[in-house]
C-alpha positions in Angstrom: 189.3 46.9 112.3 190.4 49.0 109.8 188.5 47.8 107.2 185.7 48.8 109.0 186.6 52.6 109.8 187.5 53.1 106.2 184.1 52.0 105.1 182.3 54.1 107.2 184.3 57.0 106.0 183.8 56.6 102.6 179.9 56.8 103.7 180.0 60.1 105.7 182.4 61.5 102.9 178.8 61.2 100.8 176.3 62.1 102.8 177.1 65.6 102.0 177.3 65.1 98.6 173.8 63.7 98.6 172.3 66.5 100.6 173.5 69.3 98.5 173.3 67.5 95.4 169.7 66.5 94.8 170.1 65.4 91.5 170.0 62.1 91.8 166.6 62.0 93.3 164.6 64.2 90.7 166.1 62.0 88.4 164.2 59.3 90.4 161.5 60.9 90.8 161.6 61.4 86.8 162.2 57.7 86.1 158.4 56.4 88.5 155.5 55.8 85.8 152.8 57.5 88.0 154.6 60.6 89.8 153.1 60.7 93.1 154.8 60.6 97.1 152.7 58.8 99.1 152.3 60.5 102.8 150.7 59.0 106.0 147.9 61.6 105.8 146.7 64.8 105.0 147.5 66.5 108.3 151.1 65.0 109.0 153.3 67.4 111.3 156.0 66.9 108.8 154.9 67.9 105.6 157.3 66.9 102.8 158.6 70.0 101.0 161.9 70.6 98.6 162.2 72.8 95.6 159.0 73.6 94.5 160.2 74.8 90.7 162.0 71.2 90.1 158.3 69.6 91.7 156.1 71.4 89.0 158.1 70.5 86.4 157.9 67.1 87.1 153.9 67.1 87.3 154.3 65.4 91.1 150.8 64.6 93.1 150.7 64.0 96.5 148.8 60.8 97.0 147.2 60.7 101.2 144.8 58.4 100.3 146.9 54.9 99.7 149.7 55.0 102.6 147.0 55.6 105.3 145.0 52.9 105.6 148.0 50.6 105.3 149.8 52.6 108.1 146.7 52.1 110.6 146.6 48.8 109.8 150.0 47.9 110.4 149.9 49.5 113.5 147.0 47.6 114.9 148.5 44.3 114.3 151.6 43.6 116.9 154.1 40.6 116.4 155.0 38.4 119.1 158.2 40.5 119.4 155.8 43.8 119.6 153.6 42.1 122.2 157.0 41.2 124.2 158.0 44.7 124.1 154.6 46.1 124.5 154.5 43.9 128.1 158.3 45.0 129.1 157.8 48.6 128.9 154.8 48.6 130.6 155.6 46.8 133.4 159.0 48.2 133.8 156.9 52.0 133.6 154.7 50.4 136.7 157.9 49.0 138.6 159.5 52.4 138.1 156.2 54.2 139.4 156.2 51.5 142.6 160.0 52.2 143.1 159.7 56.4 142.6 156.5 55.8 145.3 158.4 53.9 147.9 161.0 56.0 147.9 159.3 59.5 147.9 159.8 61.4 151.2 158.7 64.8 152.3 161.1 67.4 151.7 162.4 66.4 148.4 161.8 68.4 145.6 159.6 66.9 142.6 162.5 66.8 140.1 164.1 64.9 142.3 161.0 62.0 142.5 161.3 62.2 138.5 165.1 61.4 138.6 164.2 58.5 140.9 161.3 57.3 138.0 163.9 57.6 135.5 167.4 56.1 137.0 164.9 52.7 137.6 163.3 52.7 134.3 167.0 52.7 133.3 169.3 51.0 135.7 166.5 48.1 136.0 165.1 47.8 132.3 167.8 49.9 130.2 165.2 52.1 129.0 167.0 54.8 128.2 164.4 57.5 127.5 160.8 58.2 128.8 157.5 58.4 126.6 157.1 62.2 127.3 157.8 65.1 129.8 157.2 63.4 133.4 154.1 65.2 135.5 155.5 65.2 138.9 152.6 67.4 140.7 152.7 67.5 144.8 149.8 69.0 146.2 148.4 71.9 144.0 150.8 71.0 141.3 148.6 67.8 140.3 145.8 70.1 139.0 148.0 71.8 136.7 147.3 70.9 133.2 150.7 69.4 131.4 152.6 70.2 134.5 156.2 69.5 134.4 157.3 71.1 131.3 159.5 74.3 130.4 157.4 76.7 132.0 156.3 74.8 135.0 159.2 72.3 135.7 159.1 70.2 138.5 161.0 72.1 141.0 158.8 72.4 144.5 159.4 71.3 147.6 157.2 67.9 148.4 155.6 68.3 151.6 154.6 65.9 154.1 151.0 64.8 153.9 150.3 66.2 150.0 149.0 64.3 147.2 151.2 63.4 144.3 150.4 62.8 141.0 152.7 61.6 138.8 152.3 61.0 135.2 155.2 58.9 133.9 156.0 56.0 131.3 158.8 54.5 129.6 160.0 54.2 126.2 161.5 51.1 124.8 162.6 50.1 121.6 159.9 52.8 120.2 157.3 51.3 122.4 155.9 54.0 124.7 153.9 53.3 127.8 151.7 56.0 130.0 150.9 55.5 133.9 149.3 57.9 136.1 149.1 57.2 139.6 148.2 59.1 142.9 149.3 58.6 146.3 150.2 60.5 149.6 153.4 61.3 150.8 154.1 59.9 154.1 150.8 59.1 154.5 148.4 55.8 154.5 146.8 54.4 150.9 143.3 53.6 152.8 
């Protein structure tokens, strides 16, 4: 209704102020008794960065030892909900692979196999994303490391009798799976 739209508009209007005027952020840092920024690991792929002139005046230290073991332990222990999400993600990935294998035919393109996988996962299990760039290598392309990305896309014709190597996984609610399988096109499994 109207009330919700007004609240959303107010929240949106305040976002640029927070981004362009970081004074509240620095005043919060000044109030911390021991000025430390906790990071996940010293080799994180997204390092924390901000105005170094301001940061150095606050005498902030970066703590990379406290948070890492805590987060690592949290990743190990799974709740019943997380178990069910992982189970659903893995089962959906397996079913999507089986669906793709059943519907693959000679003279289709590799990207069509990727499309079958993505469609089945989304349509059947609600997974809108894949865990990583799908690899649908047929014939000699199955031996190309990380085949399927932009410089080596899944864009080759699938020929009768070729072996296909499919490495695809579903992501569902932030949980991903990774399944790789090989199978013959228009052949029999032995």
